Structure formats: structure tokens, C-alpha cells
DRENVEX-524459 format. One record per residue: residue number from 1; residue in one letter; x, y, z of N, C-alpha, C in turn. Coordinates in steps of 0.1 Angstrom, whole numbers. Example, Ala and Ser with C-alpha at 12.3 -4.5 7.8 and 13.67 -1.06 7.14 Angstrom:
<pts>
<pt n="1" res="a" n_x="132" n_y="-57" n_z="78" ca_x="123" ca_y="-45" ca_z="78" c_x="132" c_y="-33" c_z="78"/>
<pt n="2" res="s" n_x="128" n_y="-22" n_z="71" ca_x="137" ca_y="-11" ca_z="71" c_x="129" c_y="0" c_z="79"/>
</pts>
This chain:
<pts>
<pt n="1" res="q" n_x="682" n_y="737" n_z="-2413" ca_x="677" ca_y="730" ca_z="-2425" c_x="662" c_y="729" c_z="-2424"/>
<pt n="2" res="v" n_x="655" n_y="732" n_z="-2435" ca_x="640" ca_y="731" ca_z="-2436" c_x="637" c_y="723" c_z="-2448"/>
<pt n="3" res="d" n_x="630" n_y="712" n_z="-2447" ca_x="626" ca_y="704" ca_z="-2458" c_x="611" c_y="707" c_z="-2461"/>
<pt n="4" res="l" n_x="609" n_y="709" n_z="-2474" ca_x="595" ca_y="713" ca_z="-2478" c_x="590" c_y="703" c_z="-2489"/>
<pt n="5" res="v" n_x="578" n_y="698" n_z="-2487" ca_x="572" ca_y="689" ca_z="-2497" c_x="558" c_y="694" c_z="-2501"/>
<pt n="6" res="e" n_x="557" n_y="697" n_z="-2513" ca_x="544" ca_y="702" ca_z="-2518" c_x="536" c_y="691" c_z="-2523"/>
<pt n="7" res="s" n_x="523" n_y="693" n_z="-2523" ca_x="513" ca_y="683" ca_z="-2529" c_x="501" c_y="691" c_z="-2533"/>
<pt n="8" res="g" n_x="492" n_y="684" n_z="-2540" ca_x="479" ca_y="690" ca_z="-2544" c_x="477" c_y="695" c_z="-2558"/>
<pt n="9" res="g" n_x="488" n_y="695" n_z="-2565" ca_x="487" ca_y="700" ca_z="-2579" c_x="479" c_y="690" c_z="-2588"/>
<pt n="10" res="g" n_x="476" n_y="695" n_z="-2600" ca_x="469" ca_y="686" ca_z="-2609" c_x="464" c_y="694" c_z="-2621"/>
<pt n="11" res="l" n_x="455" n_y="687" n_z="-2628" ca_x="449" ca_y="692" ca_z="-2641" c_x="435" c_y="697" c_z="-2637"/>
<pt n="12" res="v" n_x="432" n_y="709" n_z="-2639" ca_x="418" ca_y="714" ca_z="-2637" c_x="414" c_y="723" c_z="-2649"/>
<pt n="13" res="q" n_x="401" n_y="726" n_z="-2649" ca_x="396" ca_y="734" ca_z="-2659" c_x="395" c_y="749" c_z="-2654"/>
<pt n="14" res="a" n_x="395" n_y="758" n_z="-2664" ca_x="394" ca_y="772" ca_z="-2660" c_x="382" c_y="774" c_z="-2652"/>
<pt n="15" res="g" n_x="383" n_y="782" n_z="-2641" ca_x="372" ca_y="785" ca_z="-2632" c_x="372" c_y="776" c_z="-2620"/>
<pt n="16" res="d" n_x="379" n_y="765" n_z="-2621" ca_x="379" ca_y="755" ca_z="-2610" c_x="388" c_y="761" c_z="-2598"/>
<pt n="17" res="s" n_x="387" n_y="753" n_z="-2587" ca_x="395" ca_y="756" ca_z="-2575" c_x="405" c_y="745" c_z="-2572"/>
<pt n="18" res="l" n_x="416" n_y="748" n_z="-2565" ca_x="425" ca_y="738" ca_z="-2562" c_x="433" c_y="743" c_z="-2549"/>
<pt n="19" res="t" n_x="436" n_y="734" n_z="-2540" ca_x="444" ca_y="738" ca_z="-2528" c_x="457" c_y="730" c_z="-2528"/>
<pt n="20" res="l" n_x="468" n_y="738" n_z="-2527" ca_x="481" ca_y="732" ca_z="-2526" c_x="485" c_y="731" c_z="-2511"/>
<pt n="21" res="s" n_x="493" n_y="721" n_z="-2508" ca_x="498" ca_y="720" ca_z="-2495" c_x="513" c_y="719" c_z="-2495"/>
<pt n="22" res="c" n_x="519" n_y="724" n_z="-2484" ca_x="534" ca_y="723" ca_z="-2482" c_x="536" c_y="718" c_z="-2468"/>
<pt n="23" res="t" n_x="542" n_y="706" n_z="-2467" ca_x="545" ca_y="701" ca_z="-2454" c_x="559" c_y="704" c_z="-2451"/>
<pt n="24" res="t" n_x="562" n_y="709" n_z="-2439" ca_x="576" ca_y="712" ca_z="-2435" c_x="581" c_y="703" c_z="-2424"/>
<pt n="25" res="s" n_x="594" n_y="702" n_z="-2424" ca_x="601" ca_y="694" ca_z="-2414" c_x="615" c_y="701" c_z="-2412"/>
<pt n="26" res="g" n_x="620" n_y="699" n_z="-2400" ca_x="633" ca_y="704" ca_z="-2397" c_x="632" c_y="716" c_z="-2388"/>
<pt n="27" res="r" n_x="622" n_y="725" n_z="-2390" ca_x="620" ca_y="736" ca_z="-2381" c_x="605" c_y="738" c_z="-2379"/>
<pt n="28" res="t" n_x="601" n_y="743" n_z="-2368" ca_x="587" ca_y="746" ca_z="-2365" c_x="582" c_y="756" c_z="-2374"/>
<pt n="29" res="l" n_x="571" n_y="752" n_z="-2381" ca_x="565" ca_y="761" ca_z="-2391" c_x="561" c_y="774" c_z="-2385"/>
<pt n="30" res="s" n_x="557" n_y="774" n_z="-2373" ca_x="552" ca_y="787" ca_z="-2367" c_x="562" c_y="798" c_z="-2367"/>
<pt n="31" res="r" n_x="575" n_y="794" n_z="-2367" ca_x="586" ca_y="803" ca_z="-2366" c_x="593" c_y="807" c_z="-2379"/>
<pt n="32" res="v" n_x="587" n_y="802" n_z="-2390" ca_x="594" ca_y="804" ca_z="-2403" c_x="585" c_y="812" c_z="-2412"/>
<pt n="33" res="h" n_x="592" n_y="821" n_z="-2419" ca_x="585" ca_y="829" ca_z="-2429" c_x="583" c_y="820" c_z="-2442"/>
<pt n="34" res="m" n_x="571" n_y="820" n_z="-2447" ca_x="568" ca_y="811" ca_z="-2458" c_x="562" c_y="818" c_z="-2469"/>
<pt n="35" res="g" n_x="562" n_y="811" n_z="-2481" ca_x="555" ca_y="817" ca_z="-2492" c_x="554" c_y="807" c_z="-2504"/>
<pt n="36" res="w" n_x="547" n_y="811" n_z="-2514" ca_x="546" ca_y="804" ca_z="-2527" c_x="551" c_y="812" c_z="-2538"/>
<pt n="37" res="f" n_x="558" n_y="805" n_z="-2547" ca_x="562" ca_y="811" ca_z="-2560" c_x="557" c_y="801" c_z="-2571"/>
<pt n="38" res="r" n_x="558" n_y="806" n_z="-2583" ca_x="554" ca_y="797" ca_z="-2594" c_x="563" c_y="801" c_z="-2606"/>
<pt n="39" res="q" n_x="565" n_y="791" n_z="-2615" ca_x="573" ca_y="792" ca_z="-2627" c_x="566" c_y="786" c_z="-2639"/>
<pt n="40" res="a" n_x="562" n_y="794" n_z="-2648" ca_x="556" ca_y="788" ca_z="-2661" c_x="567" c_y="785" c_z="-2671"/>
<pt n="41" res="p" n_x="565" n_y="776" n_z="-2680" ca_x="575" ca_y="773" ca_z="-2690" c_x="580" c_y="785" c_z="-2697"/>
<pt n="42" res="g" n_x="593" n_y="786" n_z="-2698" ca_x="599" ca_y="797" ca_z="-2705" c_x="599" c_y="811" c_z="-2697"/>
<pt n="43" res="k" n_x="594" n_y="811" n_z="-2685" ca_x="594" ca_y="823" ca_z="-2677" c_x="602" c_y="822" c_z="-2665"/>
<pt n="44" res="e" n_x="604" n_y="833" n_z="-2659" ca_x="611" ca_y="833" ca_z="-2646" c_x="602" c_y="830" c_z="-2635"/>
<pt n="45" res="r" n_x="608" n_y="825" n_z="-2624" ca_x="600" ca_y="822" ca_z="-2612" c_x="594" c_y="835" c_z="-2606"/>
<pt n="46" res="e" n_x="581" n_y="835" n_z="-2603" ca_x="575" ca_y="847" ca_z="-2598" c_x="568" c_y="845" c_z="-2585"/>
<pt n="47" res="f" n_x="567" n_y="855" n_z="-2577" ca_x="561" ca_y="855" ca_z="-2564" c_x="546" c_y="854" c_z="-2566"/>
<pt n="48" res="v" n_x="540" n_y="846" n_z="-2557" ca_x="526" ca_y="844" ca_z="-2556" c_x="520" c_y="850" c_z="-2543"/>
<pt n="49" res="s" n_x="525" n_y="845" n_z="-2532" ca_x="520" ca_y="849" ca_z="-2519" c_x="530" c_y="846" c_z="-2508"/>
<pt n="50" res="s" n_x="529" n_y="854" n_z="-2497" ca_x="538" ca_y="851" ca_z="-2486" c_x="530" c_y="852" c_z="-2473"/>
<pt n="51" res="s" n_x="535" n_y="845" n_z="-2463" ca_x="530" ca_y="845" ca_z="-2449" c_x="542" c_y="847" c_z="-2440"/>
<pt n="52" res="n" n_x="544" n_y="860" n_z="-2436" ca_x="555" ca_y="863" ca_z="-2428" c_x="552" c_y="865" c_z="-2413"/>
<pt n="53" res="r" n_x="560" n_y="859" n_z="-2404" ca_x="557" ca_y="859" ca_z="-2390" c_x="560" c_y="873" c_z="-2385"/>
<pt n="54" res="i" n_x="550" n_y="879" n_z="-2378" ca_x="552" ca_y="892" ca_z="-2371" c_x="556" c_y="890" c_z="-2357"/>
<pt n="55" res="g" n_x="550" n_y="880" n_z="-2350" ca_x="553" ca_y="877" ca_z="-2337" c_x="543" c_y="868" c_z="-2331"/>
<pt n="56" res="g" n_x="546" n_y="859" n_z="-2322" ca_x="536" ca_y="850" ca_z="-2316" c_x="531" c_y="842" c_z="-2328"/>
<pt n="57" res="n" n_x="518" n_y="841" n_z="-2329" ca_x="511" ca_y="834" ca_z="-2340" c_x="504" c_y="844" c_z="-2349"/>
<pt n="58" res="v" n_x="510" n_y="856" n_z="-2350" ca_x="505" ca_y="866" ca_z="-2359" c_x="513" c_y="867" c_z="-2372"/>
<pt n="59" res="y" n_x="506" n_y="866" n_z="-2383" ca_x="513" ca_y="866" ca_z="-2396" c_x="508" c_y="877" c_z="-2405"/>
<pt n="60" res="s" n_x="517" n_y="882" n_z="-2413" ca_x="513" ca_y="892" ca_z="-2424" c_x="513" c_y="885" c_z="-2437"/>
<pt n="61" res="t" n_x="502" n_y="886" n_z="-2444" ca_x="501" ca_y="879" ca_z="-2457" c_x="501" c_y="890" c_z="-2469"/>
<pt n="62" res="t" n_x="507" n_y="886" n_z="-2480" ca_x="509" ca_y="894" ca_z="-2491" c_x="506" c_y="886" c_z="-2504"/>
<pt n="63" res="y" n_x="500" n_y="892" n_z="-2514" ca_x="497" ca_y="885" ca_z="-2526" c_x="501" c_y="893" c_z="-2538"/>
<pt n="64" res="a" n_x="505" n_y="886" n_z="-2549" ca_x="508" ca_y="892" ca_z="-2561" c_x="495" c_y="898" c_z="-2567"/>
<pt n="65" res="d" n_x="496" n_y="909" n_z="-2574" ca_x="483" ca_y="915" ca_z="-2579" c_x="475" c_y="906" c_z="-2588"/>
<pt n="66" res="s" n_x="482" n_y="897" n_z="-2595" ca_x="475" ca_y="888" ca_z="-2604" c_x="466" c_y="878" c_z="-2597"/>
<pt n="67" res="v" n_x="469" n_y="875" n_z="-2584" ca_x="461" ca_y="865" ca_z="-2577" c_x="453" c_y="871" c_z="-2566"/>
<pt n="68" res="k" n_x="454" n_y="884" n_z="-2563" ca_x="447" ca_y="890" ca_z="-2552" c_x="432" c_y="888" c_z="-2553"/>
<pt n="69" res="g" n_x="426" n_y="884" n_z="-2542" ca_x="412" ca_y="882" ca_z="-2542" c_x="407" c_y="868" c_z="-2547"/>
<pt n="70" res="r" n_x="416" n_y="861" n_z="-2553" ca_x="413" ca_y="847" ca_z="-2557" c_x="420" c_y="836" c_z="-2550"/>
<pt n="71" res="f" n_x="433" n_y="839" n_z="-2545" ca_x="441" ca_y="830" ca_z="-2538" c_x="441" c_y="834" c_z="-2524"/>
<pt n="72" res="a" n_x="443" n_y="823" n_z="-2515" ca_x="444" ca_y="826" ca_z="-2501" c_x="455" c_y="817" c_z="-2495"/>
<pt n="73" res="i" n_x="464" n_y="823" n_z="-2487" ca_x="475" ca_y="815" ca_z="-2481" c_x="471" c_y="813" c_z="-2466"/>
<pt n="74" res="s" n_x="474" n_y="802" n_z="-2461" ca_x="471" ca_y="799" ca_z="-2447" c_x="481" c_y="789" c_z="-2441"/>
<pt n="75" res="r" n_x="480" n_y="788" n_z="-2428" ca_x="489" ca_y="778" ca_z="-2421" c_x="481" c_y="770" c_z="-2411"/>
<pt n="76" res="n" n_x="486" n_y="757" n_z="-2409" ca_x="481" ca_y="749" ca_z="-2398" c_x="494" c_y="746" c_z="-2391"/>
<pt n="77" res="n" n_x="498" n_y="753" n_z="-2381" ca_x="511" ca_y="751" ca_z="-2374" c_x="511" c_y="738" c_z="-2367"/>
<pt n="78" res="a" n_x="500" n_y="733" n_z="-2362" ca_x="500" ca_y="720" ca_z="-2355" c_x="503" c_y="709" c_z="-2365"/>
<pt n="79" res="k" n_x="500" n_y="711" n_z="-2378" ca_x="503" ca_y="701" ca_z="-2388" c_x="516" c_y="704" c_z="-2396"/>
<pt n="80" res="n" n_x="522" n_y="715" n_z="-2392" ca_x="534" ca_y="720" ca_z="-2399" c_x="531" c_y="720" c_z="-2414"/>
<pt n="81" res="t" n_x="520" n_y="726" n_z="-2418" ca_x="516" ca_y="726" ca_z="-2432" c_x="511" c_y="740" c_z="-2436"/>
<pt n="82" res="l" n_x="516" n_y="744" n_z="-2447" ca_x="512" ca_y="757" ca_z="-2454" c_x="503" c_y="754" c_z="-2465"/>
<pt n="83" res="y" n_x="493" n_y="762" n_z="-2468" ca_x="483" ca_y="760" ca_z="-2478" c_x="483" c_y="771" c_z="-2488"/>
<pt n="84" res="l" n_x="478" n_y="769" n_z="-2500" ca_x="475" ca_y="779" ca_z="-2510" c_x="462" c_y="775" c_z="-2516"/>
<pt n="85" res="e" n_x="451" n_y="782" n_z="-2512" ca_x="438" ca_y="779" ca_z="-2518" c_x="437" c_y="788" c_z="-2531"/>
<pt n="86" res="m" n_x="434" n_y="782" n_z="-2542" ca_x="434" ca_y="789" ca_z="-2555" c_x="420" c_y="787" c_z="-2561"/>
<pt n="87" res="n" n_x="413" n_y="799" n_z="-2563" ca_x="400" ca_y="799" ca_z="-2568" c_x="399" c_y="806" c_z="-2581"/>
<pt n="88" res="s" n_x="389" n_y="803" n_z="-2589" ca_x="387" ca_y="809" ca_z="-2602" c_x="400" c_y="809" c_z="-2610"/>
<pt n="89" res="l" n_x="405" n_y="797" n_z="-2611" ca_x="418" ca_y="795" ca_z="-2618" c_x="417" c_y="799" c_z="-2633"/>
<pt n="90" res="q" n_x="427" n_y="806" n_z="-2638" ca_x="428" ca_y="810" ca_z="-2652" c_x="439" c_y="803" c_z="-2659"/>
<pt n="91" res="l" n_x="438" n_y="803" n_z="-2672" ca_x="448" ca_y="796" ca_z="-2680" c_x="462" c_y="800" c_z="-2676"/>
<pt n="92" res="e" n_x="464" n_y="813" n_z="-2673" ca_x="477" ca_y="819" ca_z="-2669" c_x="483" c_y="813" c_z="-2656"/>
<pt n="93" res="a" n_x="475" n_y="806" n_z="-2649" ca_x="479" ca_y="800" ca_z="-2636" c_x="487" c_y="787" c_z="-2638"/>
<pt n="94" res="t" n_x="487" n_y="782" n_z="-2651" ca_x="495" ca_y="770" ca_z="-2654" c_x="510" c_y="772" c_z="-2651"/>
<pt n="95" res="a" n_x="515" n_y="764" n_z="-2642" ca_x="529" ca_y="766" ca_z="-2638" c_x="533" c_y="755" c_z="-2628"/>
<pt n="96" res="m" n_x="546" n_y="755" n_z="-2625" ca_x="551" ca_y="747" ca_z="-2614" c_x="550" c_y="756" c_z="-2601"/>
<pt n="97" res="y" n_x="544" n_y="751" n_z="-2591" ca_x="542" ca_y="759" ca_z="-2579" c_x="552" c_y="754" c_z="-2568"/>
<pt n="98" res="y" n_x="560" n_y="764" n_z="-2563" ca_x="570" ca_y="760" ca_z="-2553" c_x="567" c_y="766" c_z="-2539"/>
<pt n="99" res="c" n_x="569" n_y="758" n_z="-2529" ca_x="568" ca_y="763" ca_z="-2516" c_x="582" c_y="769" c_z="-2512"/>
<pt n="100" res="a" n_x="582" n_y="780" n_z="-2504" ca_x="594" ca_y="786" ca_z="-2501" c_x="595" c_y="790" c_z="-2486"/>
<pt n="101" res="a" n_x="607" n_y="789" n_z="-2480" ca_x="608" ca_y="793" ca_z="-2466" c_x="621" c_y="801" c_z="-2464"/>
<pt n="102" res="s" n_x="620" n_y="810" n_z="-2454" ca_x="632" ca_y="819" ca_z="-2452" c_x="632" c_y="822" c_z="-2437"/>
<pt n="103" res="s" n_x="645" n_y="825" n_z="-2433" ca_x="647" ca_y="829" ca_z="-2419" c_x="644" c_y="844" c_z="-2417"/>
<pt n="104" res="s" n_x="643" n_y="851" n_z="-2429" ca_x="640" ca_y="865" ca_z="-2429" c_x="627" c_y="867" c_z="-2436"/>
<pt n="105" res="p" n_x="619" n_y="877" n_z="-2433" ca_x="606" ca_y="879" ca_z="-2440" c_x="608" c_y="879" c_z="-2455"/>
<pt n="106" res="l" n_x="599" n_y="872" n_z="-2462" ca_x="599" ca_y="870" ca_z="-2476" c_x="593" c_y="882" c_z="-2483"/>
<pt n="107" res="g" n_x="601" n_y="887" n_z="-2493" ca_x="595" ca_y="897" ca_z="-2502" c_x="591" c_y="890" c_z="-2514"/>
<pt n="108" res="q" n_x="591" n_y="897" n_z="-2526" ca_x="587" ca_y="891" ca_z="-2538" c_x="599" c_y="887" c_z="-2547"/>
<pt n="109" res="a" n_x="611" n_y="887" n_z="-2542" ca_x="622" ca_y="883" ca_z="-2549" c_x="626" c_y="869" c_z="-2546"/>
<pt n="110" res="s" n_x="628" n_y="860" n_z="-2556" ca_x="631" ca_y="846" ca_z="-2553" c_x="645" c_y="844" c_z="-2547"/>
<pt n="111" res="h" n_x="654" n_y="854" n_z="-2549" ca_x="667" ca_y="852" ca_z="-2543" c_x="667" c_y="854" c_z="-2528"/>
<pt n="112" res="e" n_x="656" n_y="858" n_z="-2522" ca_x="655" ca_y="860" ca_z="-2508" c_x="651" c_y="847" c_z="-2501"/>
<pt n="113" res="v" n_x="648" n_y="837" n_z="-2509" ca_x="643" ca_y="824" ca_z="-2503" c_x="655" c_y="815" c_z="-2499"/>
<pt n="114" res="d" n_x="655" n_y="810" n_z="-2487" ca_x="665" ca_y="801" ca_z="-2482" c_x="663" c_y="787" c_z="-2486"/>
<pt n="115" res="y" n_x="650" n_y="782" n_z="-2486" ca_x="647" ca_y="768" ca_z="-2489" c_x="636" c_y="767" c_z="-2499"/>
<pt n="116" res="w" n_x="637" n_y="758" n_z="-2508" ca_x="627" ca_y="755" ca_z="-2518" c_x="622" c_y="741" c_z="-2517"/>
<pt n="117" res="g" n_x="609" n_y="739" n_z="-2520" ca_x="604" ca_y="725" ca_z="-2522" c_x="607" c_y="721" c_z="-2536"/>
<pt n="118" res="q" n_x="602" n_y="709" n_z="-2540" ca_x="605" ca_y="703" ca_z="-2553" c_x="595" c_y="708" c_z="-2563"/>
<pt n="119" res="g" n_x="584" n_y="714" n_z="-2559" ca_x="574" ca_y="719" ca_z="-2568" c_x="562" c_y="709" c_z="-2570"/>
<pt n="120" res="t" n_x="551" n_y="715" n_z="-2573" ca_x="539" ca_y="707" ca_z="-2577" c_x="533" c_y="714" c_z="-2589"/>
<pt n="121" res="q" n_x="530" n_y="706" n_z="-2599" ca_x="525" ca_y="711" ca_z="-2612" c_x="510" c_y="714" c_z="-2612"/>
<pt n="122" res="v" n_x="506" n_y="726" n_z="-2616" ca_x="492" ca_y="730" ca_z="-2618" c_x="490" c_y="733" c_z="-2632"/>
<pt n="123" res="t" n_x="481" n_y="726" n_z="-2638" ca_x="478" ca_y="729" ca_z="-2652" c_x="463" c_y="732" c_z="-2654"/>
<pt n="124" res="v" n_x="460" n_y="744" n_z="-2660" ca_x="446" ca_y="748" ca_z="-2661" c_x="443" c_y="747" c_z="-2676"/>
<pt n="125" res="s" n_x="432" n_y="740" n_z="-2679" ca_x="428" ca_y="738" ca_z="-2693" c_x="415" c_y="746" c_z="-2696"/>
<pt n="126" res="s" n_x="413" n_y="749" n_z="-2708" ca_x="401" ca_y="757" ca_z="-2712" c_x="389" c_y="747" c_z="-2714"/>
</pts>
């Protein structure tokens, strides 16, 4: 069992930056494949980014094309916390952001996720 708690969402203006956090408990973060998904109103949940463990403390990161170059995923294993740094936020980034964990490497399909957080809302205004 892995418990995930997101924080850091809020209301920002277009062009601003925001960093989301996901604190884990139940399993050591360093050994878990992690990622972020988001879901906008009326839309399906979509992949944002993943951090998959390759071995030791080496991780492979992947990003959705829509956020590549502007978002950055990172971990602080000592704090059992996953981060998503979001820069140059656009209106289309408005969504509920979910932290995800899996015992297998995460792809871009939400059905591959074993554990979900409760979500944190990000709203980008013009």
C-alpha cells in the first residue's frame, strides 16, 4: 500500500510558475515508479510526466509533449516527496493534478497506475 498526498495547487496567472508536491508513505519513494497526471473538467485523465526507477538512484523521466521544456519532475527520496515544477503556465494547464505510483514502470496510460493521490487543483487565469 502506498499513500499519496498532493499539495501546492492554487490559482495563478498565465505565465506564472507553480510547484506541486506529493508526499508518499507506506513504501520507500526511491523504489517506486512515480508520475503526475491531470484531468480537466469534461476531459479524460491525461499523462503529464513520469519518473521511473532504472536501478539504484537512477531514474528515467518522461514528459507529455504539451509540457516538455516547461515542466520538470524531481524527487527528494530523503523526504519521500515527488515534485512537479511547472513554468510558463498556460490556460490549458487548468486541471486537477494527481500524483501516481506503480510497482511497474509508468507509461502514459492511467490504467497502469496502482495508486492515486486525492489531487490538487491548479487554475490558470488570463
